[in-house]
C-alpha positions as CSV (number, residue, x, y, z in Angstrom):
1,M,9.9,5.0,-22.9
2,S,11.5,5.4,-19.9
3,F,10.5,4.0,-16.3
4,S,10.8,5.9,-13.2
5,I,9.6,2.9,-11.1
6,V,11.2,-0.5,-12.1
7,V,9.9,-3.5,-9.6
8,D,12.1,-6.8,-10.9
9,D,10.8,-10.1,-9.2
10,V,10.0,-8.7,-6.4
11,S,8.3,-11.1,-4.0
12,F,6.9,-10.3,-0.1
13,A,5.6,-12.1,2.5
14,W,3.7,-11.2,6.2
15,A,5.6,-12.5,9.3
16,D,3.4,-15.4,9.5
17,G,4.2,-16.7,6.3
18,T,1.0,-15.1,4.4
19,P,1.8,-14.2,0.5
20,V,1.3,-11.0,-0.6
21,L,3.0,-10.5,-3.7
22,K,5.8,-13.5,-5.8
23,D,7.9,-12.6,-8.5
24,L,6.4,-9.7,-9.6
25,D,7.9,-7.7,-12.0
26,A,6.2,-4.1,-12.8
27,A,7.0,-0.7,-14.9
28,F,5.8,2.4,-14.0
29,P,6.4,5.5,-16.6
30,A,6.1,9.2,-16.3
31,G,3.1,11.1,-15.5
32,R,-0.2,9.5,-13.8
33,T,-0.9,5.8,-13.2
34,G,-4.0,4.7,-11.1
35,L,-3.2,1.3,-9.4
36,I,-6.0,-0.8,-9.2
37,G,-6.9,-4.1,-8.3
38,T,-9.3,-6.0,-5.7
39,N,-8.8,-5.7,-2.2
40,G,-6.4,-7.3,-0.9
41,S,-4.5,-8.0,-4.4
42,G,-1.8,-6.2,-2.8
43,K,-2.0,-2.6,-3.9
44,S,-0.9,-0.5,-0.9
45,T,1.8,-3.2,-0.1
46,L,3.3,-2.5,-3.5
47,L,3.3,1.2,-2.3
48,R,5.0,0.8,1.1
49,I,7.6,-1.4,-0.4
50,I,8.3,1.0,-3.8
51,A,8.7,3.9,-0.7
52,G,11.2,1.3,1.3
53,E,9.0,1.2,4.3
54,L,8.8,-3.1,3.9
55,R,11.8,-5.0,3.2
56,R,11.6,-7.0,0.5
57,Q,12.1,-10.8,0.1
58,S,14.0,-10.9,-2.9
59,G,14.0,-8.8,-6.1
60,S,14.8,-5.2,-6.6
61,V,13.1,-1.9,-6.9
62,S,15.0,1.0,-8.7
63,V,12.9,4.8,-8.7
64,A,14.6,7.5,-10.4
65,G,14.6,10.2,-7.3
66,E,13.3,11.4,-3.5
67,V,9.8,9.3,-3.1
68,G,6.8,10.6,-0.9
69,H,4.2,8.2,0.2
70,L,0.4,9.2,1.5
71,P,-0.6,6.2,2.7
72,Q,-4.2,5.0,4.1
73,N,-4.3,5.8,7.5
74,L,-1.6,8.2,8.5
75,P,0.0,7.0,11.7
76,L,-1.1,9.6,14.0
77,A,-0.6,11.2,17.7
78,A,-3.5,12.9,19.2
79,A,-1.1,15.3,20.9
80,H,0.4,15.8,17.5
81,T,0.0,19.2,16.1
82,V,-0.9,20.1,12.3
83,C,2.9,21.3,12.1
84,D,4.5,17.6,13.5
85,L,2.0,15.8,11.0
86,L,3.6,18.8,8.4
87,G,7.0,17.5,9.4
88,I,8.5,21.6,9.5
89,S,7.7,21.8,13.5
90,D,11.9,21.8,13.6
91,K,12.3,24.5,11.5
92,R,10.0,26.6,12.3
93,R,11.2,26.8,15.8
94,A,14.4,27.0,14.8
95,L,13.1,30.0,12.8
96,H,10.9,31.5,15.1
97,A,14.4,31.2,17.3
98,V,16.4,33.3,14.5
99,E,13.3,35.9,14.1
100,S,14.1,36.3,18.5
101,G,17.3,37.0,17.8
102,D,19.4,33.3,18.4
103,V,21.8,33.0,15.9
104,A,22.8,29.7,17.0
105,E,25.1,28.0,14.0
106,E,22.0,24.5,15.0
107,H,19.3,26.7,14.0
108,F,20.6,27.8,10.1
109,T,21.1,24.2,9.7
110,V,18.2,22.4,10.4
111,I,16.9,25.6,8.5
112,G,18.7,24.6,4.9
113,D,17.1,27.0,2.2
114,D,13.5,26.8,3.7
115,W,13.5,30.3,4.7
116,D,9.6,30.5,3.6
117,V,8.4,27.0,4.9
118,E,6.0,28.2,6.8
119,E,4.8,30.5,4.1
120,R,5.1,27.8,1.6
121,A,2.7,25.0,4.7
122,R,0.0,28.3,5.2
123,A,-0.1,28.9,0.9
124,E,-0.5,24.6,0.6
125,L,-3.3,24.6,3.7
126,D,-5.4,27.6,2.0
127,R,-5.1,25.8,-1.5
128,L,-6.5,23.0,-0.4
129,G,-9.4,24.8,1.9
130,L,-8.0,24.2,5.0
131,D,-7.5,28.4,5.6
132,H,-9.4,27.4,8.8
133,V,-6.9,25.2,10.2
134,G,-3.7,26.4,12.2
135,L,0.0,25.0,12.5
136,D,-0.5,24.3,15.9
137,R,-4.2,23.0,16.5
138,T,-4.0,19.4,17.7
139,V,-4.6,16.5,15.7
140,A,-7.1,15.4,18.0
141,T,-9.4,17.6,16.5
142,L,-9.1,17.5,13.1
143,S,-12.1,15.4,10.8
144,G,-10.8,11.9,9.0
145,G,-10.8,14.1,5.8
146,E,-8.5,17.6,7.7
147,V,-6.0,14.7,8.5
148,V,-5.8,13.2,4.6
149,L,-5.4,16.9,3.3
150,V,-2.8,17.5,5.8
151,G,-1.0,14.6,5.0
152,L,-1.0,15.5,0.9
153,V,0.1,18.9,2.4
154,A,3.4,16.7,4.1
155,K,4.3,15.4,0.9
156,L,3.7,18.2,-1.0
157,L,6.0,20.3,0.7
158,A,8.6,17.6,0.5
159,R,8.7,17.9,-3.4
160,P,10.1,14.6,-3.8
161,D,10.0,13.1,-7.9
162,V,7.9,10.3,-7.1
163,L,4.4,10.7,-5.3
164,L,2.6,7.6,-4.6
165,L,-1.3,8.1,-3.2
166,D,-3.2,5.5,-1.3
167,E,-6.6,6.1,-1.8
168,P,-6.1,10.0,-0.9
169,T,-10.2,10.8,-1.4
170,N,-11.2,9.0,1.5
171,N,-13.3,10.9,3.8
172,L,-13.1,14.3,1.9
173,D,-16.1,16.0,1.6
174,L,-17.0,17.4,-2.6
175,D,-15.2,20.7,-2.6
176,A,-12.0,19.0,-1.0
177,R,-12.3,16.1,-4.0
178,R,-12.3,19.0,-6.4
179,R,-9.0,20.8,-4.9
180,L,-7.1,17.4,-4.8
181,Y,-8.0,16.6,-8.2
182,A,-6.7,20.1,-9.0
183,A,-3.7,18.9,-7.0
184,V,-3.4,16.1,-9.1
185,Q,-3.5,17.7,-12.4
186,A,-0.5,20.1,-11.5
187,W,1.7,17.6,-10.4
188,P,4.6,17.7,-12.2
189,G,6.6,14.6,-11.1
190,V,5.4,11.4,-11.8
191,M,2.5,9.7,-9.6
192,V,0.7,6.4,-8.6
193,I,-2.8,6.6,-7.3
194,V,-4.1,4.0,-5.6
195,S,-8.1,4.2,-6.2
196,H,-11.7,3.3,-6.6
197,D,-12.9,7.1,-6.8
198,R,-13.9,7.1,-10.7
199,A,-13.2,11.1,-10.9
200,L,-9.9,10.6,-9.8
201,L,-9.0,7.7,-12.2
202,E,-10.4,9.2,-14.9
203,L,-7.5,11.9,-14.3
204,V,-4.3,9.3,-15.1
205,D,-2.2,8.8,-18.2
206,Q,-1.9,5.3,-18.0
207,V,-3.9,2.5,-15.6
208,A,-1.8,-0.8,-14.0
209,D,-4.5,-3.3,-12.8
210,L,-2.9,-5.6,-10.4
211,R,-4.4,-9.0,-10.3
212,E,-3.4,-12.9,-9.4
213,G,0.1,-11.6,-8.8
214,T,0.9,-9.8,-12.3
215,V,0.8,-6.3,-13.1
216,R,-0.6,-4.9,-16.8
217,M,-0.6,-1.8,-17.9
218,Y,-3.3,0.2,-20.2
219,G,-2.7,3.2,-22.5
220,G,-5.2,6.4,-21.0
221,N,-7.7,7.1,-18.1
222,L,-10.3,4.4,-16.4
223,E,-13.0,5.2,-19.3
224,A,-10.1,3.5,-21.4
225,Y,-9.0,0.6,-19.3
226,E,-12.4,-0.6,-19.2
227,E,-13.5,-0.1,-22.7
228,Q,-10.3,-2.5,-23.8
229,L,-10.8,-4.7,-20.8
230,A,-14.6,-5.0,-22.3
231,A,-13.1,-6.0,-25.6
232,E,-10.6,-8.9,-23.9
233,Q,-13.3,-9.9,-22.1
234,E,-15.4,-10.2,-24.9
235,A,-12.7,-11.4,-27.0
236,A,-12.0,-14.5,-24.3
237,E,-15.7,-15.4,-24.1
238,R,-15.8,-15.6,-27.8
239,M,-12.8,-17.9,-27.0
240,V,-14.3,-19.7,-24.6
241,R,-17.1,-20.9,-26.9
242,V,-15.0,-21.8,-29.3
243,A,-13.1,-24.1,-27.4
244,E,-15.7,-25.4,-26.0
245,A,-17.4,-26.4,-29.3
246,D,-14.1,-27.8,-30.4
247,V,-13.9,-30.0,-26.9
248,K,-17.7,-31.6,-27.9
249,R,-16.6,-32.4,-31.3
250,Q,-13.4,-34.0,-30.0
251,Q,-15.6,-36.3,-27.3
252,R,-18.0,-36.9,-30.3
253,E,-15.4,-38.2,-32.9
254,L,-13.5,-39.7,-30.0
255,V,-17.2,-41.9,-29.1
256,E,-17.5,-42.4,-33.3
257,A,-13.5,-43.9,-33.5
258,R,-14.7,-46.4,-30.5
259,T,-17.7,-47.5,-32.2
260,K,-16.2,-48.1,-35.3
261,L,-14.0,-50.0,-33.5
262,D,-16.0,-51.9,-31.8
263,R,-17.3,-52.9,-34.9
264,R,-14.3,-53.8,-36.4
265,Q,-13.6,-56.3,-33.8
266,R,-17.3,-57.6,-33.6
267,Y,-16.9,-58.2,-38.0
268,G,-13.1,-59.8,-37.2
269,K,-14.5,-62.2,-35.0
270,K,-17.3,-62.8,-36.7
271,M,-14.4,-64.1,-39.9
272,Y,-12.5,-65.9,-36.9
273,A,-15.6,-68.0,-36.4
274,D,-16.3,-68.6,-39.8
275,K,-12.9,-69.4,-40.3
276,R,-12.8,-67.8,-43.7
277,E,-9.0,-67.2,-43.9
278,P,-6.1,-69.4,-42.2
279,K,-5.7,-68.8,-39.2
280,I,-2.3,-67.2,-39.1
281,I,-3.4,-64.4,-41.5
282,M,-6.2,-63.6,-39.5
283,Q,-4.5,-63.2,-36.3
284,E,-1.9,-61.2,-37.9
285,R,-5.0,-58.9,-39.1
286,K,-6.0,-59.4,-35.8
287,R,-2.9,-57.4,-34.6
288,Q,-2.5,-54.9,-37.4
289,A,-6.4,-53.7,-36.6
290,Q,-5.2,-53.5,-32.9
291,V,-2.2,-51.4,-33.5
292,A,-4.4,-49.1,-36.1
293,A,-7.2,-49.1,-33.4
294,G,-5.2,-47.5,-31.0
295,K,-3.3,-45.5,-32.4
296,H,-6.6,-44.4,-33.6
297,R,-8.1,-43.8,-30.3
298,N,-4.7,-42.3,-28.6
299,M,-5.2,-39.8,-31.3
300,H,-8.2,-38.5,-30.5
301,I,-8.0,-39.1,-27.0
302,E,-4.7,-36.6,-27.0
303,K,-7.2,-34.2,-29.3
304,L,-9.7,-33.9,-26.6
305,G,-6.8,-33.3,-24.4
306,E,-5.7,-30.4,-26.5
307,A,-9.0,-29.2,-26.7
308,R,-9.7,-29.4,-22.6
309,D,-6.5,-27.6,-22.5
310,R,-7.2,-24.9,-24.9
311,L,-11.2,-24.4,-22.9
312,T,-9.3,-24.4,-19.2
313,E,-6.8,-21.6,-20.9
314,A,-9.6,-19.4,-22.8
315,E,-11.5,-20.0,-19.1
316,Q,-8.8,-18.1,-17.4
317,A,-8.7,-15.2,-19.3
318,V,-12.1,-14.4,-18.3
319,R,-12.3,-12.8,-15.3
320,D,-14.6,-14.3,-12.3
321,D,-13.2,-11.8,-9.3
322,A,-14.9,-13.0,-6.4
323,E,-17.4,-10.5,-4.9
324,I,-18.9,-10.4,-1.1
325,R,-22.2,-11.8,-0.1
326,I,-23.1,-9.4,2.6
327,E,-26.3,-10.8,4.1
328,L,-27.8,-8.7,6.4
329,P,-29.8,-10.0,9.0
330,G,-33.6,-9.5,9.4
331,T,-34.0,-6.2,11.7
332,A,-37.3,-4.8,10.1
333,V,-38.7,-1.8,12.0
334,P,-42.5,-1.1,12.0
335,A,-43.1,1.9,9.9
336,G,-44.3,4.2,13.1
337,R,-41.9,3.0,15.7
338,V,-39.2,5.9,17.3
339,V,-35.9,4.8,16.5
340,L,-34.1,7.7,18.0
341,D,-35.3,11.0,19.8
342,L,-31.3,12.9,19.9
343,P,-31.5,16.7,20.8
344,L,-29.3,18.4,19.2
345,D,-27.2,21.3,19.6
346,P,-28.5,24.7,18.2
347,G,-25.7,26.5,15.7
348,A,-23.1,28.7,17.6
349,A,-23.7,31.4,14.6
350,G,-24.1,31.9,11.5
351,E,-27.4,31.3,9.3
352,P,-28.3,28.0,7.7
353,E,-28.0,28.0,3.9
354,A,-31.5,28.8,1.7
355,G,-33.5,25.8,1.8
356,T,-32.4,24.5,4.6
357,H,-34.7,24.0,8.0
358,P,-32.7,24.1,11.1
359,L,-33.6,21.2,13.4
360,E,-33.6,20.8,17.1
361,R,-34.5,17.3,17.9
362,L,-33.1,14.9,15.4
363,V,-36.3,12.0,15.3
364,I,-36.2,9.0,12.9
365,Q,-39.0,7.1,12.8
366,G,-39.3,3.2,11.1
367,P,-36.5,2.1,8.3
368,E,-36.0,5.9,7.3
369,R,-32.5,5.9,5.2
370,I,-30.9,9.1,6.3
371,A,-27.6,10.8,4.6
372,L,-25.8,13.1,6.4
373,L,-23.4,15.9,4.2
374,G,-21.3,18.1,5.2
375,R,-18.0,19.8,4.9
376,N,-14.6,18.1,6.3
377,G,-14.7,19.3,10.1
378,S,-18.2,20.4,10.0
379,G,-19.2,17.5,12.9
380,K,-20.5,14.7,11.2
381,T,-18.6,12.1,13.0
382,T,-19.0,13.6,16.3
383,L,-22.9,13.3,15.6
384,L,-22.2,9.8,15.0
385,R,-20.6,9.6,18.0
386,R,-23.8,11.4,20.0
387,I,-25.8,9.6,19.2
388,L,-24.2,5.9,19.9
389,E,-23.5,7.7,23.6
390,H,-27.4,8.7,24.0
391,G,-28.7,5.6,22.9
392,A,-31.5,4.5,20.5
393,N,-34.7,2.9,21.5
394,V,-33.4,-0.4,19.4
395,P,-30.0,-2.7,18.7
396,V,-27.2,0.6,17.1
397,R,-24.0,-0.1,15.3
398,Y,-21.6,1.8,14.2
399,L,-18.9,1.8,11.6
400,P,-15.9,4.3,12.5
401,Q,-14.2,5.8,9.6
402,R,-10.6,4.6,10.7
403,L,-11.5,1.0,11.1
404,D,-10.2,0.8,14.6
405,L,-12.6,-2.3,16.2
406,L,-10.9,-4.9,15.6
407,D,-7.9,-6.0,17.7
408,D,-4.8,-6.1,15.1
409,S,-3.3,-9.0,17.7
410,L,-5.4,-11.3,16.4
411,S,-6.8,-13.6,13.5
412,V,-10.3,-12.2,11.8
413,V,-11.8,-15.4,13.4
414,D,-10.4,-14.5,16.5
415,N,-12.1,-11.2,16.5
416,V,-15.6,-12.1,15.3
417,L,-16.1,-14.5,17.9
418,A,-14.8,-11.9,20.6
419,H,-18.1,-9.8,18.9
420,A,-20.5,-12.9,19.0
421,P,-19.0,-15.1,22.3
422,G,-22.3,-17.0,21.6
423,A,-21.3,-18.7,18.2
424,T,-19.4,-21.4,17.2
425,V,-16.0,-21.3,15.6
426,T,-18.0,-23.0,12.3
427,E,-20.5,-20.6,11.9
428,V,-18.0,-17.9,12.3
429,R,-15.9,-19.5,9.6
430,G,-19.6,-19.9,7.7
431,L,-19.6,-16.0,7.7
432,L,-16.8,-15.0,6.9
433,A,-17.1,-17.1,4.1
434,Q,-19.5,-14.6,2.4
435,F,-16.7,-11.7,3.1
436,L,-14.0,-13.7,1.1
437,F,-12.0,-14.8,4.3
438,R,-12.1,-18.9,3.3
439,G,-9.4,-21.6,4.8
440,D,-6.2,-20.1,5.8
441,R,-7.4,-16.0,5.1
442,A,-9.9,-16.0,8.2
443,L,-6.8,-16.9,10.2
444,R,-5.2,-14.5,9.3
445,P,-3.6,-11.8,11.8
446,V,-6.0,-8.3,11.6
447,A,-2.6,-6.5,11.1
448,T,-1.4,-8.0,7.9
449,L,-4.9,-6.9,6.4
450,S,-5.7,-3.8,3.3
451,G,-7.9,-1.6,4.0
452,G,-10.6,-3.1,1.9
453,E,-10.1,-6.5,4.1
454,R,-9.9,-4.6,7.3
455,F,-13.6,-2.9,6.6
456,R,-14.8,-6.4,5.4
457,A,-13.8,-8.1,8.7
458,T,-15.2,-5.3,10.7
459,L,-18.2,-5.3,9.0
460,A,-18.4,-9.1,9.8
461,A,-17.8,-8.6,13.6
462,L,-20.5,-5.8,13.4
463,L,-23.1,-8.2,11.6
464,S,-22.1,-10.9,14.0
465,A,-23.2,-9.6,16.7
466,E,-26.7,-10.4,19.3
467,P,-29.0,-8.4,19.0
468,P,-28.4,-7.6,15.5
469,P,-28.8,-4.1,14.6
470,Q,-31.9,-2.4,13.6
471,L,-30.3,1.0,13.5
472,L,-26.7,1.0,11.4
473,L,-24.4,4.2,11.7
474,L,-21.8,4.1,8.7
475,D,-19.1,6.7,8.2
476,E,-17.8,6.5,4.8
477,P,-18.0,3.1,4.6
478,T,-16.8,3.0,1.3
479,N,-13.4,3.8,1.9
480,N,-10.5,1.7,0.5
481,L,-12.9,-0.8,-1.4
482,D,-12.7,-2.1,-4.5
483,M,-15.2,-1.3,-7.1
484,A,-16.8,-4.8,-6.7
485,S,-17.4,-4.4,-3.1
486,V,-18.9,-1.3,-3.2
487,R,-21.3,-2.8,-5.7
488,Q,-22.3,-5.9,-3.4
489,L,-22.1,-3.7,-0.3
490,S,-24.5,-1.5,-2.1
491,Q,-27.2,-4.2,-2.9
492,A,-26.7,-5.6,0.9
493,L,-28.1,-1.9,2.2
494,S,-30.7,-2.2,-0.1
495,A,-32.1,-4.7,1.1
496,Y,-31.6,-3.6,4.8
497,R,-35.1,-2.7,6.3
498,G,-33.5,-1.3,9.7
499,A,-32.9,2.7,9.8
500,L,-29.7,4.0,8.6
501,I,-27.8,6.9,9.1
502,V,-24.6,7.0,6.4
503,V,-22.1,9.6,6.2
504,S,-20.5,9.9,2.8
505,H,-19.2,11.5,-0.1
506,D,-19.3,9.1,-2.7
507,L,-22.7,10.7,-4.4
508,P,-22.9,7.3,-7.0
509,F,-22.9,5.2,-4.0
510,L,-25.9,7.3,-2.3
511,E,-28.3,6.8,-5.1
512,T,-28.6,3.5,-5.2
513,L,-29.3,2.9,-1.5
514,G,-32.5,5.0,-1.6
515,I,-32.1,7.5,0.9
516,T,-35.2,9.0,2.5
517,R,-33.8,12.4,3.6
518,R,-30.6,14.8,3.5
519,L,-29.6,16.1,6.7
520,E,-26.9,18.9,6.3
521,Q,-24.3,18.9,8.9
522,N,-23.0,22.8,9.1
523,R,-19.9,23.8,11.7
524,E,-21.6,27.1,12.3
525,A,-25.3,26.7,12.1
526,G,-25.6,23.1,13.5
527,V,-28.0,20.3,11.6
528,S,-30.5,21.1,8.9
529,E,-33.0,19.2,6.7
530,S,-33.4,19.7,3.1
């Protein structure tokens, strides 16, 4: 098999010395590869190293052709335009200059062979459902999902040989996800995708599992991977049971050997006391018995040690991935209490969809659980911010899409202390341990965290604030989370007794929350209830 990406003995650590990858070997074949692993295992770091954005400390990376990389969070400047984000501003200006009659040589140099770049950009935007997004529109006016799609269009226009996608379905509505799935299936080159989106991972040709610094390849899509992994884990658990039984047997045999030795020693002492044989013969027999007994005992001790080593090896093959333990504060809201009463802007134009009822006010009573749905750019995030600005009748906390509440220059501990100045360092360290920030991990600068780790740190900061929230506003909370963390978040939110508004396109996640109302945000018709 020929490999398009070869990673050989690569090590990487952050500037503060925190190790991420050590002596990593990996080889990615042609086709679509899903790269999975727990949060903080180094998936995003590995993509950035392959793309040449991070400098490895040792080892080598070889890639067959040009690389395009779509990161989790695109570096954005609010004043930049869609054209800037697509990377075609210079070519577009040169094209317009030539069309206006300016035939300076530098314009032709900039354009090269890309005379149709504007048409291609428009076609790719339309293909991904961004027909309403103009090339001169500023990035600040785009939704999180629209930014992701424009970033993907930028990579498609560049036509790289190898495309690296890091959580590409973050913030995307259902229609946008379907369009992205189609683009992934149509991609003719090599693709490596980091994602927790099950539907997307069903489209890959193989799965690369990054775990404890080692990459293992599994043929087939996510379903095939899970079947293979389940079989492996069943075999591993069976080996643990066999090894445990062997340890018990060796322990039993060692006890029996010691019992026999004690019995022989008592018999020898009795023979010596009775003086049944000459003293010199009895002493020689005693010496031989001690040597034989020592060898016998050592043999059983050695066998027990080997059995314990086999048990340790078998236990290491059984996965026991650490999961976050989220204990939300006791924030019960009485059933009849009005939590929020917010006047809503009427729709600018157009009729609401059939079966929906336009709302003039958003009134939340008691511990309601509301799913806020709608297409990318329809105004869901704007509505959450309006709720914050308007103010609720209870303490409210907001978890934004871009997780920009933390100070990148501070450690995780210091960020949480900034949100909970009344807490002690010991109390904060105890809270962070529930979010898997144990030991030195809690002292890492936020700038070095992965997307999932940043989410955990942000949520820890929000939940430690005083007073505790009785209304939670969550904007795409499953972005960047591994599957185990999504499950833990679902369980925690299911136990939460305050009011909840969740923006999410992750339908399986919403189904676990016991949603009581569904609201639809529409760009033209405003907010409707279905």
